[in-house]
C-alpha positions in Angstrom: 82.5 112.4 68.6 82.4 113.9 72.1 83.7 112.0 75.1 80.9 110.8 77.4 81.0 111.5 81.1 81.7 107.8 81.7 84.5 107.7 79.2 86.1 110.8 80.7 85.8 109.3 84.2 87.6 106.1 83.2 90.2 108.1 81.3 90.9 110.3 84.3 91.2 107.3 86.6 93.7 105.8 84.1 95.7 109.0 83.9 96.0 109.1 87.7 97.2 105.5 87.8 99.6 106.0 84.9 101.2 109.1 86.5 101.7 107.2 89.8 103.2 104.2 88.0 105.8 106.5 86.4 106.9 107.7 89.9 108.6 106.1 92.9 106.3 103.9 95.0 106.1 106.5 97.7 105.7 109.5 95.5 102.4 111.5 95.1 100.9 113.7 92.5 98.8 116.8 92.6 95.4 116.6 91.0 96.5 119.3 88.6 99.2 117.0 87.3 96.4 114.6 86.1 94.3 117.4 84.8 97.2 118.8 82.7 98.1 115.3 81.5 94.5 114.6 80.4 93.8 117.9 78.7 94.7 118.2 75.1 95.7 121.7 74.6 97.9 124.4 76.1 95.4 127.2 76.7 94.8 126.5 80.4 91.6 124.6 79.8 92.9 121.8 82.0 91.4 123.7 85.0 88.0 122.6 83.9 89.1 119.0 84.6 90.1 119.6 88.2 86.7 118.6 89.7 86.4 115.6 87.5 90.0 114.6 88.5 89.1 114.9 92.2 86.0 112.7 91.7 88.1 110.2 89.8 90.6 110.2 92.8 87.8 109.5 95.3 86.5 106.6 93.1 90.1 105.2 93.2 90.1 105.7 97.0 86.9 103.7 97.3 88.5 100.9 95.1 91.5 100.8 97.5 94.0 101.9 94.8 95.0 105.3 96.1 95.0 107.6 99.1 94.2 111.3 99.0 96.5 113.1 101.5 96.9 116.5 103.0 100.2 117.3 104.7 101.3 113.7 104.0 98.4 112.3 106.0 95.4 110.4 104.4 92.1 112.3 104.6 88.6 111.4 103.9 86.5 113.2 101.3 84.6 115.1 104.0 88.0 116.2 105.6 89.5 117.2 102.3 90.3 121.0 102.2 93.0 123.0 100.6 96.0 121.5 98.7 95.7 117.7 98.3 98.0 115.0 96.9 97.2 111.6 95.5 99.4 108.5 96.2 99.2 104.8 95.9 97.9 103.0 98.9 100.7 101.7 101.2 99.7 98.1 101.5 
């Protein structure tokens, strides 16, 4: 059975949080880390998950669980350009 969009969205959010939990509290991940972790295969198909991973990250930002950064500084979705990182919020 194929994974629904909603199932994929939830799974990607969980992958992001799991990756962050396995790292130091101040560490960040690249969205491609989550895409590679979520993709089941080794043929480069993880690239198709990059945009869904970014959307998952922004949902987690809205929930207050993570920050998306550029150059170590939090950015908003409208400011986000170029290489981005995802880290846990610093509460």
